[in-house]
N, C-alpha and C positions, 0 to 999 in steps of 0.2 A: 775568640770572638773580639772584634777590633772595639773601639771605643764607641764610635760612631754608631756601630750596630747594637752595642748593650744597651745605648740611650734611646735609639728607637724603639728598641721591644720594650724597657721600662716604660717610655710614653704611651706606646700603643697598649699595653697592660693595663696603665691605668683608666686609658681614654675607655675602652670597652669595658672595662671594671665599671665604672660611675655609669657609664650607657646601662648595662645591664640591672644596676641599682634601680634606675630611675625607672626604668621600665616596668620592673617588679614591684617597685614602692607607689607609682603614680597610676590611677586609672586615666585613660584616655578621654578626650575630651569631644565626644561624638557630635556632628552638625544633626539640623533637623531629618535629613533625609534619612538617619541611620540610627538617630534616637529619637527626635522630635525636640521639644523644646518650649521657652516661654512665647506666648503671643500677647502682644497690647496693641490694643485698639485705640488710638486718639481720637480726638475730632477737635477742629480748629474754632476760636468764637472769636466774635468780632473783638479788635482791640483799640486803645486810644489810637493807635498810630496807622492803624489799616484794617479795614474790612475783611471778613473771612471768606475767600472768594478760591475757585478753583487754583488760580495763578497763586496766591499767599500760601494754599495749602501745597503747591509743589515747591516754594522757595522753602517753608518750613519742614519738608520731607527731605532737601537737600543739608538743611542745618542739622537735623536730627542723624542724618547718614555720617555728617562730620562728628558727633558727639559718641556714635556709635562706635567710630573707628579709634577716637580718643580714649573710650574706655578698653579698646583692647580685645574687643569681639570679633572674630575674623567669621567670614561667610555670613554675615548677617543679611535679612531681606526685610526691605522696607516698600511698599508700594501704597500710592494712593487709591481708595476705594470710595466711590461717588465720588462727590466736588468737594467734601470736606474731611473726610477720613481718612486715615493714615493708619496701615495693619504694620508693626514691628513686631518681626522673629527673629528672636535671639536665642541661638543655640548654645546649649555649655555654661550660661551665667548660672553662678552657684546663688546668688542673692538676687532674685527678680524685683524685689520689694526696693533695691538700693537703686537699681538700675531705671526703675520707672521716676525713680525720685530726681534723677538727674537727667536721663533723657527727656520726660514729660515737663521742666520747667522751661518756663519762657525765657528767663534769662536775656531781658531788655535791659540794658546796660546805657544809663546816660550821665551828663556830666552837667550841672546847672550853678547857675551866681545864686548864692543867697543874699535875697532881699532885705530880710529882715526876720524879726522875732514875729510869729503868728500868732493867732489865738485859739484856744482848745476847741474844736467846732462842736464838741458835747455840750460846753458850756453857753456859747453864743456865735453867732453867724462869723465865717471868716471876713475880716475887716478887707476892703480892698485896696489891694499892694499899689505902691507907687511904683512910677517907671524908674528902671534901672538900665544905665549903660551898656551893663553887662549882659543885660537879659536878651539883647538881639540873638537870635539864632543864626544870624547873616554871617556871621566870621567866618569868612573864606579867605584862603590865603593858600601858597603853595606848601610845599614838603617842607618843615625845616627840623629843629633838633631842639629839645626843652628838659631839664632835669626835672628832677619828681619832686612832688610835693609829699612828703611823709606824711601819710591820713591814718587816724586813729579811728576805729571802728570795733563797735562793743556790741553784743547780742540785746536788743531790748528785753528788760527785764519783766515779766508777768504784771499786769496791770498797767501797762505803760500806754502812752496815746496811740503808739503802732498797732497796740495789741487790743485795744477796744475799738476804734474809730479806723474807718478807712480813707485814704488819703482825698481832699478835697480840692478840686479846681476851682480856681478864679477868672479874673478875667486876661484874656491874652494868652492863655495855655499856663498860665502860673499855677504851681501845687503847695500845698499845705502838708507837711510830713512833720513825723515825729523826726529829732535825732536821734543817732546809733545807740545813744545810751537811755532812749524814752523819757528825758530831764525836761524838753521843751520842744515847741513846735516853729517850724522854719518855713518862711515863704520863700519858695524856690522860683527863678525866672524860668522861661522856657529853655530846652535843653541847647546846648550849646556843641557838644560831642555825642554821638552815640558809638554805638558796639561796632559798626561797620566801618570805624576808622583808628579799630583796634588791630595792630598787627599782632603780636604775642602778649601771652600772659602764661607766666610762671611761678608756681609756689616755692616757697624757700625759707630760712630763716633769717630775722633781721640782725639787726645789732645786739639785742637784747635777748637773743635766743627763742624770741616769737614768731610764729609764721605770719608771713605775709604773701603779698601776692604783686609781683612786678611788671607792671603794666608799660606798653611799648606802643608807640601811635605810629599813623602812615597817613598818605596822602594829606589832606588840609587837618590834620589830627594833629599834628605839632604848634603849628601857627595858631590854629584855634585856642589849642591849651595855652599857648603862651600868652594870646589876647585875653583868655578868661582870668589866668592870674594875674595878669598885670593890672588889670581892671580891678580885681579886689584889693591890689596891693596899694590904691589910693585910699581906702578907707583906713581909719586909725585900728590900732591894734586893738580896742575893746569893742570894736564894731562889730555886729554878725556880718556886715556886708563884705568883712576880709574873709570870710568860709568859701570854699568851695565844696558843694553836695555832690556826693558820689550815688546815685542811686539806682538800684538793682529790683527789678519787678515791684516797682512802686514803692519801695522800702530804700532809705537811707541805711546804707553799710557803713558811710566816714564823711566826716565834713570837715576836713583839717582845713588850719587857719594857716595863711600864708605868710611866712614866715619873715621877719623885720629887714631881713638882706634884700628883699626883692624890691627895686624901684617901683614907682606908680608910673603906669602904661610900660613898662618894661618886660614884666613876667619872666617867666622860669622857661629857659631854651634847653633842647636836649632829647624831647621828644620823648621822654620817660616819666611815670609817676608811681608810687607804690602806694597799696592800700593794706594799712596793717591793724591788727585789733586781735580780739580774744577769739582767734581761730585754733581749734585743732588739726592736725597736719592732714586728716582726711577733709574737713570743709574748705581748708586752703585749697588742696588739690582739685578738689569737686569744682569750686568756684573758678579756678583759674582754668579749668578745661571748659567750663559753659562761657566764659568770657572769651576764650581763645576760639572756640567753634563759632560763635557768633550768637545772636538772641534770636528768639524765633521773630517773624515780622508779626505774628498773631499769636494770642496764647492759646494753648493746647490745653483738652480735659480727657484723662484717661477714662474711657467709656468702660472699657472690659481688660481682664488679666485673665488668662487662661493659659493651660497645659495643652499643647498640641502634641498629635503622634508621628513617627516619623512619616516621610512622605513616600518612601520605598518598602516595599514588603520584606519579608523573611526570605521569600523563594529568591528575588532578586539581589539579596543582598549574599544570599548563599552561592545562587550560580556566579556571581562577579569574583568572588573570594575563590571559587575553584578554580576560575580561569587564571586569575592571578597567579595562584599557585602553581597550576600546569605551565602557563607560560614562562614563570621564573624557572621552574625545574627543566624546560627545555632549554632554556638559555644557558644554565650552567651545565646541561650534558653536550651541548654546542661547545663551549668552550672547554672543556675537558677533552672534548674527541679532539679540537685542533692542536690543543696546546700541552696536553697529557698531562705530566704531574706540576708544570707552572700552571697550568690552566687549573687544576685541581685545587692549589693554593690560591689563585686569583680568585675561584668560585667561594673560600673560604673568607679572603678578604671582600667579596661581596655582602655575604651573610654579616659581616662585620658592620659593613656599610650601611646596611637595612638597619640594624641595630642602634648604631650611633646617631641617623638620619631621624629613627624615630624617637630616639630619646632627647632630641634636640627639639623637636615639635612637642612634646610630652613638657620639657623644661619650660618652653615658651606660652605653656598653655594654648596652644593652636588647636581649633575645630578642626576635625578632620571628617571631610564629607566623602562618599562615594568616589566621585570623580578625582578628589583629591589624593585620596589611597591609591587609585587605579594611575596617578599621575606619579605616584610614589613609588609604586612596583615597576612602572616605565623607567624611573630614573634610576634603579639599580639594576634595570638591563642595560642602560646607556653608560652607567659607571664603569663597565669594563672596559671602556674607550681607552683610558691610561695606561691599563693593563698591556692593550692591544697593543700600542703605540710602543711600550718598553720593550715588549717581547719581540715585536718584528725587527726591533732595530737591534736586539739582541742576536736574533738569528740571522741578519746581513754582515755581522761582526764575527759571529763564528763562522761562518760561510767563506768568509773570506782568507780563513786559515792561520792568522794572526795573532790569534788569542786564543787563551782556554777558555771554557766554559763561565768559570767565574769572573774572568775579567770582560768576556762579551756582557754577559747580565748589568754588570757596572758601566759598564761603557754605556750600555741601552739604557739606563735610567739617567746618565748624565746627559745624553743626546737628545731622547726625548723632553728634557724638562722646558725647553725653550717652547716646545708647542704645547704641551699640558698648562703651561704658565701662560702662554698669549691667549688660547683657547679659552680658558678658566676666567681669566681678568676682563676679557668681554663678555662673559657671559654675567659677571658679580656687576660690572657697571651696569648694565641693564637691569640687573634685579635690584639693584640698592636703589637708580632712580625710581622705577616703578613703586617702589615702596615709599620713597620719599613724597615723590610728585601724584601718585595714584592714589586712589581710594578705593574702599569696597573691596569685591574679590581680585581685582588686578591688582591690588596691593598684598593681597593675601598670597597671591601667588610670588611675588617677589620674595617675600620672607620664604618660603618653601624652596623657591630656586637658589636662594642663597645657602640656604643649609645644605642642601644636595650636593651643590658645587664644592662648598668647602670640606662638607664629609667625602666628597668623593677623591678629592687631594689627597687628603689625611690616608684614606685606607690605602690608595696605590703607592704613593711614594713614603710611606713609614710601614706601614702592616705589610702590607705586599713586599715591599722590599725586605723586611726582616724575614717573613716565611720563605721566600724564592733564594735567599742569600744563605741562609741557614741550611736550607735544602741541598744546595749547589756544593756546598762546601763538604757533602757527607760522602766518605770514599766509594761507599755503594753506588752512588748516584755518578760520581766525577767519572768512574770507570765505564759508564754505560749512558752515554750521551743520548742516546737513541728514545730513553724515557724522558727525557725531561722536555720534551718538545720544542728543544732549541738546537737539535742537530742536523735541522734541514730549513730550507726557506719556504716549504711550503709548495703546495701544485698550483695555486694559483699565482705565485711568484715566478715559479719554474716555468709554466706555460706563458706569461707575459714576457720574461727575458728570451725565450727561445723565438715568441714570435716577432716582439718589439714591434708592437703597431703604430704608426704614426698618427696620432690621433689627432695632432694639432695641426696637423697637414690638412687635415679636414675641418678644419674652425670655421668656414664660412658655413658650411652644410650643417653644422653643429649649432651654431648662432640662430640660421634661418630655423631650423626644429624648434628651439626655444622661443623664436618671434611668433610661431604660428603657434605654439600651444599657448603662450601668453595671450596671443588674440581671439583663440578660441574660448579662453576662461573668460575674457571680457566679454565678449558675444553673448556668453553663458548669463554673467550678469545683467547686460543689457537686455536681453531679449526676455530670459525667464524671471528677470529680478531676484532679489535676495528674500527668502521665507524668514522674515523676521519674528524670532520668539517672543512668548509671553513677554520674558524679561526686558524686552526693547518696547515692545508694541502696548504691553497694558493687555487686557483681556476681561474675562468677567469671574465674578466669585458667586457661587451659590452653596449654601449649607441646607442641610436637610438631617430632618429627624426621621432616621430609619431603623425601628427595633428590630432587633437579631439578625441584621448587617453587618459582618466583621468589614473592617477595614479591608485586609484579604479581596474578600469576596466584592466590595464596592468596587475597587480598581480593576477586577476582573469584567465587573457587570460595567463599567464607563469606557474601559477600553475597548467592548465589544460592541458599543455604539459609535464608533470612528475617531474619537478623542484618545488615542493613545499615548498623547504625550501631557497629557492633564495631572497637574499636581492632586493628590488624593489623600486627605489626611484624615485622623478621628480627632474632633474638634467637639471640646465641652463633655457634657456627660452622654456619651455614645452618639454623637452626632456626626455627621460626614459632611465635608468642604471636598467641594470640588473646583479647582482654580484653572481656565485654559484660556487660550487666544482661540478666536472662531468659534466660540461657546453661541451660538444664534439661539433663538427661541424653539426651531425646530431640534437643536440637538439638547437643550434641555429638557423636551418631553422626552425625547429616547431616553435620557438620563434617570428621568425621573421614573421611566415605564422599566428599565431594568433593574432600578433599586427597588422598586416596589414589587417583582416578580419574586425577589428572595427575603421580603420583610413579613413579619409575624403580624404586624399592627397597622400596616400603610406606610405611606410616606409622606411627611408635609415640608413643605418648601418653608424656612426659617428666615435665610436673609439671601438677596437675590441683589447686588452692586456691580458696576462695572470698577475694574481696578486700572488703575497708572501703572508704567513699568518700573520695575524694580532696579532697573539699569538707566539710571534718568538722564538728561543731557548733560550734566555737570558733571557725574562720572563718565560719561563717554568723553567728555570733551577733556578731563583731565587725564584720561586712559591717553588719549592721541597725543597730549603733549608729554605726556610721560615718554612715550614711545619714540618721539621725534627727537625727544632731548637725547634717548638712551639711545638710540642711532648715530644722533650726531657726536656723541661721547666714542661709540665704538668706531665711529670713522677715523675720529681724532687720533684716537690711541692705535688703531694699525695703521695710519699714516706714519704716527710715530717710528712704531715698531717696524713696519715693512717700507713701503713706498704709498703715496695715496694714489696710486694706478691700481693698486692692488687694493686698498681698502675699499675705492669706488667699486672696484667687481663686486668685493664680496658682498656689499651691500645691496648691490643690484640683483645679486643671484638671489640674496635673501626676499628681495621683492617680489622677484620672478617668481620663486616657491610659494609665497604668499598669495599671490594672484590666482595661480594655479589651484590651490586648496580649495578657495573662495568662489573659483569657478565653478570648480569639480562640484560643491555642494548645492552652487546655482544650478545647474544642469540636473542635479537628481531630485532637487527640491528639498531638500533637508533644510532642517531648522538652524538658523544661525543664533545662538542662545548663548548662555556664561558658558557653559562647558565649551561649546565651540569656539569661544574667545579664549579660554585656556589653553585649547590645543593648539592655536595660532599662535599663542605665546610660547608654548614650548617647540613649534615648527620654526620660529623666529632664534631662538637661541641653538638650536640644533645645525640650522644650516650656515651659521657665523660660523659655529665650533667647526663642522667641517672643510669649509673653505680657510679657515685658520691653517688646520694641519695640512692642507695641500699647499700654502704659500710658506710656510715655514719649511718645507722641505726642498721646493723651489728655491726660496732664499738661501738655504745652504748650499746647493750646487751652484748658485750663480756667484757666491763669494770665494769658491775654488775655482770658477771657470778662468780662463785664458783665452781660448780659440775656440771657443762654440757660440753659436746662434741662441739667442735666447729663446726661439722658438723651442728648439731640441732641449734645452736646458728645462723646458716647462712641461714638456712632454715627458722626458725621463721623469721629472720629480711627480706630476702627476699618476705615472705608470708604478712608480716606489709606493704610492700612498694607495693604491689601489686596494691590496691585502687589509691593510688596517680599515680601510672603509667599508669592504664587504663584510668582513668580522663583525664590526661595530653593529652597521646597521641589519644586522642579520640577530644579532642579539637583543634588540629594539623590537624587531618584526614578530621574533617566536611570541614575545608577550603580547603586541599588539593583535596579532591573529586570533590567540587565544581570547583576549577580549570583545574581539570581533564576533567570534563565531560563537562563544559560550555565554558570553556577558548579557545583560538582560538593559532596558531601557536606552537612557540616555549615555549609557557607556558604550554602545554598539557604535553610535556617530563619534561619541570622542575617541575611538578606537581608530573608526573609518580615516577620519580626520588626521590624524597621526601617522595612520599608516601609510596614507597619500603623501604625506609631508615628509616624512624620513626616506620614499622613494625617492621624492622629486629633490629632496636635499642630496640626497647620495650622487644622485644625476650630475646635480646644477653645480656641485664644487668641483666636479672633474671635466666635465662636457660643456659648462658655460662659463663658469667663474672664470675659470682658467683661460680659455680661447679670449673672455672679455679682456682681461689683464694683458695679452697681447696685443690685440688692439688698443687699448690705452698707451700701451708703452711703445708703439709705432710713431707715436707723434715726434716732432722733433725734441731731440734732450732725454728720449726714452732710452729703455735699454736695447730695444730694437735696432735703432742705429746704430748705438754706441758698439754694443757685442758684434755686429755685422761688420762695422768698421773693421776690429780687429781681426775678425775671419778673414778677411780679403787682405789685411797686412799681412796676415801669416801667409797666406797663399802667394803673395808677391814673394814675399822671401823663399819659399821653396820653389820658384819659377827657376826653370833652368837661366833663363835671360840674366836673372840677379846672380847667377852663381859666383864666386870671384875669379876671376882669369888668371893663366900661369902667366909667368913673364920668363921669358927665356933668356937667358944670357948665354954670351959666346965667352969660351974661353983666351 
């Protein structure tokens, strides 16, 4: 065994061993649909800065969503209930009380000038403060930089003014608060800077190993900070007016004094400051999280906190698990049937891929939902792609008759490397940008997609290579090439080589077919409209007291009334909650009657509220921005690795696939919900991946071409990748068909969307993206006129007119 192979074997053994230990040692963090979780009901209240309305409640909901994302809770559900209530459902939270302390905190951060020492409000009325030039909140300027002032903050001791009396408000919005040590009262001018001007906040250790929060301003914040500290620097060193107060939720957490080096009306530049004090590590991190996520526009109060049951019944979970197992088994059997021995070894690598990916999700404490697990199983089916690329390359090399079986597999791995690299890098670019720029379930999808891509590359290029190389070095195997699965080019490839169809010669027809399909899809969207799910539109939440009715019986009863996509939970002490869109009074009466039919003591309606969308405007806008940036990054990378014409064709083909899937759902009236969003993101990754593999083969042919037209090379490259495309697509389709036929609830629509997406993506990579690339390359300076000119020059060189003439000489 060579040294490189030994290193790969040891690495694979270590990774698989660690993954097995993680799976055996850590329980999975299941989502609300599988296990239930914690439900927190918050209610907004009027605050000093704003009144509690439906608008400010929606704004508070988006701030809470950012906090939940910062907490690391994946797949959360946040909805507005009524006008002023917010329902937060957190799956997998180990300490709900800690989550409430962070999620429900108002976190209104403000920076104030100190006007002087105030009087104890318990002893005498607060004196009328004098005006201060630093109290004007109108300090406004463009963004600049400012250095930080190091602030000292301490916890107020028991019995301090802050613990015994609320802050008092004087004239012109001035406040009287106790300082951070509880030693004296300070009169503060109106806020000059608020939390909206904070760009970032990170917890870290300071110069003396104590915890601090480093704050960075944005917008007009740096100039406002410079003016605030510059005006404070005009006061003498012993004057309280030389201090700046940092207030969080009505309490001074820091009131640093501007250092002597800062000149009057000059201030601190740099756009940064540090809040230091007697923080523990956890307190500093929570405070930084709150500042970073932003303060709530209005205070919130926890109305109730309860544990809710799973939204899916045991029968639905069991049916979906059975479908996943059968689909995966069919994929493995198909790979073994096509590639025999190496296919069996690839199946072992696929099982290892599932183990490694699942262990990575456990290590990151990711929350697993049923659609997420279905996507995970689908990823196992699609992970066969890298192995198929390698095996098809090895078949070509061995069929050429110039290499042994061992040499052919080594060349197969080497030649497939560029296609595997490019297709996975484009996917990782999209996944990384979705994680950093999006929020909520879209961000969680970016995490799982990244894990899947990395694990797939590892198992295909390391583990699978170790197993296949070791097997082909056995004498028994080397003497029987037929059992390896690499001894022939396969039936599909043999048929294509025999027929040699001119696909690209019919490119106008193919482009017309794709254009018609897109038009039909757009007509469906325009005429039928999109059936937006409750996550996007909101709906109605009704909670019932139904004695003797189990949650599974309640689901069956609710489904029988026509609300088959309703979310039914066990809520509180035996109560049943039903949440759905299109839940009008007539439907509610049917649901109540259906529940009453199975109840021992009748049904009582406990709560009836309208709820807002869980996928709000901010999350949707962030998802669209992240997707746009991801597509631009993919376009740039592909233009660098290939040509801009090919990159543009890949992206247009991806948009073609997405529009057709959306239009298909529009014509059928299927709901567009969070599960469909996950399916569309998967289709995007699959489509670009497929096109990259085709263009990688065309690029290889173009590099070696001398006297052939670009359309001829594109046609040959497309035909050579058809076996890989068919085998990879079938590997995913087996899983999807099983989920669509045997799955339950939203998994059926999830599988249907992906089934259409995989079929359309497989078609578009050959029959739309490649013809489109030929059209783009037909412009002046493209490969079509360049290579055509070479072909014409070669033809002229072979012409009899250009043959060298014989010169006869007389003796």
